[in-house]
VEXDREN-2710 file (C-alpha; in Angstrom, 1 decimal):
% VEXDREN-2710
k/r/px/py/pz
1/MET/-14.2/-12.5/13.4
2/TYR/-11.2/-10.2/13.3
3/ALA/-10.4/-8.7/9.9
4/ILE/-6.6/-8.0/9.6
5/THR/-4.9/-5.9/6.9
6/GLY/-1.2/-6.0/6.6
7/VAL/-1.2/-9.6/7.7
8/THR/1.9/-10.5/5.5
9/GLY/4.0/-8.0/7.4
10/LYS/5.8/-8.3/10.8
11/VAL/3.2/-6.4/12.8
12/GLY/0.1/-7.8/11.1
13/GLY/1.6/-11.3/11.1
14/GLU/2.3/-11.2/14.8
15/LEU/-1.1/-9.8/15.5
16/ALA/-2.8/-12.6/13.6
17/ARG/-0.6/-15.4/15.1
18/SER/-1.5/-14.0/18.6
19/LEU/-5.2/-14.0/17.9
20/LEU/-5.0/-17.5/16.5
21/ALA/-3.2/-18.7/19.6
22/ALA/-6.1/-17.2/21.6
23/GLY/-8.5/-19.2/19.6
24/GLN/-10.0/-16.2/17.7
25/PRO/-11.3/-16.5/14.1
26/ILE/-9.2/-14.5/11.6
27/ARG/-10.0/-13.0/8.2
28/ALA/-6.7/-12.4/6.6
29/ILE/-6.9/-9.6/4.0
30/VAL/-4.3/-9.9/1.3
31/ARG/-3.7/-8.5/-2.2
32/ASN/-3.5/-11.9/-3.9
33/THR/-4.2/-15.6/-3.1
34/ARG/-0.5/-16.6/-3.2
35/LYS/0.3/-14.2/-0.2
36/GLY/-2.6/-15.7/1.7
37/GLU/-1.8/-19.4/1.3
38/VAL/0.1/-19.6/4.6
39/TRP/-2.8/-18.1/6.4
40/ILE/-5.3/-20.5/4.8
41/ALA/-3.1/-23.3/6.0
42/ARG/-3.3/-21.9/9.6
43/GLY/-7.1/-22.0/9.4
44/CYS/-7.8/-18.3/8.5
45/GLU/-10.6/-17.1/6.2
46/LEU/-9.1/-15.2/3.3
47/ALA/-10.3/-12.0/1.7
48/LEU/-8.7/-10.4/-1.4
49/ALA/-8.5/-6.7/-1.4
50/LYS/-6.2/-3.9/-2.2
51/MET/-6.2/-0.9/0.2
52/GLU/-7.3/1.4/-2.7
53/ASP/-10.3/-0.8/-3.6
54/ALA/-13.2/0.4/-1.4
55/SER/-15.6/-2.2/-2.8
56/ALA/-13.3/-5.2/-2.0
57/LEU/-12.4/-3.7/1.4
58/THR/-16.1/-3.4/2.2
59/THR/-16.6/-7.1/1.6
60/ALA/-13.5/-7.9/3.6
61/PHE/-14.6/-5.8/6.6
62/SER/-18.3/-6.9/6.6
63/GLY/-19.4/-8.9/9.6
64/ALA/-16.2/-8.3/11.5
65/THR/-16.1/-7.8/15.2
66/ALA/-13.1/-5.6/14.8
67/VAL/-10.9/-4.4/11.9
68/PHE/-7.1/-3.8/12.0
69/ILE/-6.0/-1.0/9.7
70/LEU/-2.4/-1.0/8.6
71/PRO/-1.9/1.3/5.5
72/PRO/0.9/0.6/3.1
73/SER/4.0/2.6/3.8
74/GLU/5.0/5.2/1.2
75/PHE/8.5/6.3/1.8
76/ASP/8.8/8.5/-1.4
77/PRO/5.4/10.1/-1.5
78/GLU/4.0/12.4/-4.2
79/PRO/3.5/16.0/-3.1
80/GLY/0.4/16.3/-1.0
81/TYR/0.5/12.6/-0.1
82/ARG/-1.8/11.6/-2.9
83/GLU/-1.1/7.9/-2.5
84/ALA/-2.0/8.0/1.2
85/GLN/-5.2/10.0/0.5
86/ALA/-6.4/7.4/-2.0
87/VAL/-6.0/4.7/0.7
88/ILE/-7.7/6.9/3.3
89/ASP/-10.7/7.6/1.1
90/SER/-11.0/3.9/0.3
91/VAL/-10.8/2.8/4.0
92/VAL/-13.2/5.4/5.1
93/GLN/-15.8/4.4/2.5
94/ALA/-15.4/0.7/3.3
95/LEU/-15.7/1.2/7.1
96/THR/-18.7/3.4/6.6
97/ALA/-20.4/0.7/4.5
98/ALA/-19.3/-2.4/6.5
99/LYS/-19.9/-0.9/10.0
100/PRO/-17.6/-3.3/12.0
101/LYS/-18.0/-3.1/15.7
102/ARG/-14.6/-1.7/16.4
103/VAL/-11.5/-0.4/14.6
104/LEU/-7.8/-0.5/15.6
105/PHE/-5.5/1.7/13.5
106/LEU/-1.8/1.3/13.5
107/SER/-0.5/4.9/13.5
108/THR/2.9/6.1/14.6
109/ILE/4.8/8.3/17.0
110/GLY/4.9/11.7/15.5
111/ALA/1.3/11.6/14.1
112/ASN/0.6/14.5/16.4
113/ALA/3.7/16.5/15.4
114/VAL/3.3/20.2/14.7
115/HIS/5.4/20.0/11.5
116/ASP/4.9/18.2/8.3
117/SER/7.0/15.0/7.7
118/LEU/6.7/11.5/6.3
119/LEU/4.6/10.6/9.3
120/SER/1.9/13.1/8.3
121/GLN/0.4/10.4/6.2
122/ARG/-0.6/8.6/9.4
123/ALA/-1.9/11.9/10.9
124/MET/-4.2/12.2/7.8
125/MET/-5.6/8.7/8.4
126/GLU/-6.1/9.4/12.1
127/ALA/-8.1/12.6/11.3
128/ALA/-10.3/10.8/8.9
129/LEU/-11.0/7.8/11.1
130/ARG/-11.8/10.1/14.1
131/LYS/-14.8/11.4/12.1
132/LEU/-16.5/7.9/11.8
133/PRO/-19.1/6.8/14.3
134/LEU/-17.2/3.7/15.3
135/PRO/-15.2/2.8/18.4
136/LEU/-11.6/3.6/17.5
137/THR/-8.2/2.8/19.0
138/ILE/-5.2/4.5/17.6
139/LEU/-2.0/2.7/18.4
140/ARG/1.1/4.9/18.1
141/PRO/4.3/2.8/18.2
142/ALA/7.8/4.2/18.4
143/TRP/10.6/3.9/15.8
144/PHE/10.8/0.2/14.9
145/LEU/14.0/-1.5/16.1
146/ASP/13.5/-3.8/13.1
147/ASN/14.6/-1.0/10.9
148/ALA/18.1/-2.1/11.8
149/ALA/17.8/-4.8/9.2
150/TRP/19.2/-2.3/6.8
151/ASP/22.4/-2.2/8.8
152/VAL/23.2/-5.9/9.0
153/GLU/25.3/-6.1/5.9
154/SER/27.3/-3.0/6.8
155/ALA/27.8/-4.2/10.3
156/VAL/29.1/-7.6/9.1
157/LYS/31.3/-6.3/6.3
158/THR/32.7/-3.0/7.6
159/GLY/32.0/-2.9/11.4
160/LEU/30.1/0.3/10.8
161/ILE/26.4/1.3/10.8
162/ALA/25.4/4.6/9.2
163/SER/23.1/6.6/11.4
164/PHE/20.6/9.2/10.4
165/LEU/19.5/9.4/14.0
166/GLN/21.8/11.9/15.7
167/PRO/23.7/12.5/17.9
168/THR/24.6/8.8/18.1
169/ASP/24.6/8.9/21.9
170/LYS/21.0/10.2/22.1
171/ALA/18.5/7.6/23.2
172/PHE/15.4/7.5/21.0
173/PRO/12.0/5.8/21.6
174/MET/12.1/2.4/19.8
175/VAL/10.1/-0.7/19.8
176/ALA/10.2/-4.2/18.4
177/ALA/7.6/-5.0/15.7
178/LYS/6.8/-8.3/17.5
179/ASP/5.8/-6.2/20.6
180/VAL/3.6/-4.0/18.4
181/GLY/1.8/-7.0/17.1
182/ARG/1.3/-8.5/20.6
183/VAL/0.0/-5.3/22.0
184/ALA/-2.3/-4.9/19.0
185/ALA/-3.7/-8.4/19.6
186/ASP/-4.5/-7.4/23.2
187/LEU/-6.1/-4.1/22.3
188/ILE/-8.3/-5.4/19.5
189/GLN/-9.9/-8.0/21.7
190/GLU/-10.9/-5.5/24.3
191/ASP/-14.4/-4.0/24.3
192/TRP/-14.3/-0.2/24.3
193/THR/-16.4/2.8/23.2
194/GLY/-15.4/6.1/21.7
195/LEU/-11.8/7.0/21.0
196/ARG/-8.6/6.0/22.7
197/VAL/-5.0/6.7/21.8
198/VAL/-2.3/4.2/23.0
199/GLU/1.4/4.9/22.8
200/LEU/4.0/2.1/22.7
201/GLU/7.7/1.9/23.1
202/GLY/10.3/-0.7/24.1
203/PRO/11.5/-1.5/27.7
204/SER/14.1/1.3/27.4
205/ARG/15.2/4.0/25.0
206/VAL/17.9/3.2/22.5
207/SER/20.7/5.2/21.0
208/PRO/22.5/4.5/17.7
209/ASN/25.5/3.6/19.8
210/ASP/23.4/1.1/21.7
211/LEU/22.4/-0.5/18.3
212/ALA/26.1/-0.7/17.4
213/ASP/26.9/-2.4/20.7
214/ALA/24.1/-4.9/20.1
215/PHE/25.5/-5.7/16.7
216/ALA/28.9/-6.1/18.2
217/SER/27.6/-8.5/20.8
218/ALA/25.7/-10.5/18.2
219/LEU/28.7/-10.6/15.8
220/GLY/31.5/-10.9/18.2
221/ASN/33.3/-8.1/16.5
222/PRO/33.5/-4.3/17.2
223/VAL/30.8/-2.2/15.5
224/ARG/30.5/1.6/15.5
225/ALA/27.7/4.0/14.6
226/VAL/28.7/6.7/12.2
227/PRO/26.5/9.8/11.7
228/VAL/25.6/10.6/8.1
229/PRO/26.1/14.4/7.6
230/ARG/22.7/16.2/7.4
231/GLU/23.9/18.2/4.3
232/SER/24.4/15.0/2.3
233/TRP/20.9/13.5/2.9
234/ASP/19.1/15.0/-0.1
235/GLU/21.7/14.0/-2.6
236/LEU/22.1/10.6/-1.0
237/PHE/18.4/9.8/-1.0
238/ARG/18.0/11.0/-4.6
239/SER/20.9/8.8/-5.7
240/GLN/19.0/5.9/-4.2
241/GLY/16.0/6.6/-6.4
242/MET/13.9/8.9/-4.3
243/ARG/12.1/11.7/-6.1
244/ASN/10.7/13.6/-3.2
245/PRO/13.0/13.0/-0.2
246/GLU/12.0/16.1/1.8
247/PRO/9.2/14.4/3.9
248/ARG/11.7/11.7/4.9
249/ILE/14.4/14.2/5.8
250/ARG/11.8/16.2/7.9
251/MET/10.9/13.0/9.7
252/LEU/14.5/12.4/10.6
253/ASP/14.8/16.0/11.7
254/GLY/11.8/15.6/13.9
255/PHE/13.4/12.7/15.8
256/ASN/16.8/14.5/16.0
257/GLU/15.3/17.8/17.0
258/GLY/12.8/16.4/19.4
259/TRP/9.5/17.5/17.9
260/ILE/8.6/13.9/17.0
261/GLU/8.0/12.5/20.5
262/PHE/5.2/11.1/22.6
263/GLU/3.0/13.7/24.1
264/ASP/4.3/13.2/27.6
265/GLY/7.8/12.0/26.7
266/GLY/6.6/8.4/27.0
267/ARG/5.7/8.4/30.6
268/LYS/2.3/6.9/29.9
269/ALA/3.3/4.7/27.0
270/ILE/3.0/1.0/27.2
271/LYS/6.4/-0.6/27.5
272/GLY/7.2/-3.6/25.3
273/ARG/9.3/-6.5/26.6
274/THR/11.7/-7.1/23.7
275/ASN/15.0/-5.2/23.9
276/ALA/17.4/-4.1/21.2
277/GLY/19.8/-6.9/21.8
278/ALA/17.2/-9.5/21.1
279/VAL/16.0/-7.8/17.9
280/ILE/19.5/-7.3/16.6
281/ALA/20.6/-10.9/17.4
282/ALA/17.5/-12.2/15.5
283/LEU/18.4/-10.0/12.5
284/VAL/22.0/-11.2/12.4
285/ALA/20.9/-14.8/12.7
286/SER/18.4/-14.5/9.9
287/PRO/19.2/-11.5/7.8
288/GLU/16.4/-10.2/5.7
289/THR/16.7/-10.3/1.9
END
């Protein structure tokens, strides 16, 4: 039995579908029954648990061959990452009590960065999980190509996409969420001991200009990437409702300045098979709401 958190998202959903296709039993962990109905229909066992509820998570993790941990993303965290710490404490307590055979944690590129940023939340979880006496795989994917969903409306209406990744001709490590789920499915079925860290990016690195070109190809109209001035970020993010934008700004700085990167520049990273053009074409065909 594979216990999967985050099953309603792109990565967790692809992981679960891949495991089902391989004939593996799944326990889908969701916050409420309504979100789990589609997985019940697919033959999954359902477990109700919030990531902050250690007791419910313990029940959900109990008897599992392996557990997939995907913490909720907090893009506007409180100082000190209190929300992330509450989830970490709950997950650690549940894993300690349930004692699954193996754990796969979805972390991120930049979890090993020397400077604080939004991604430090994943570094905190990594550090806590490393202390447990359980076989642990840490999967660190690159920037998600699927983040371009935010740019579909602008690309369609104005022919422009705003880029916080700069300069726009710089190629960054990116990966499709679908590839992350597929690789996670392969990893979680393997039998391993101790700790292993796996890095994952797409078949080639992608610049904001490349994303614009992919939009242009999908739309049949010119699209251009326009850098958002660094000095405007704080005011812009606050106008969008953020209260503490500094961690997000530092994350973007990390990519742009190069201190958020794989340890060896991606030379040993697994390479996914889905390119930017395929992801953008899918987003344009079925824009997210």
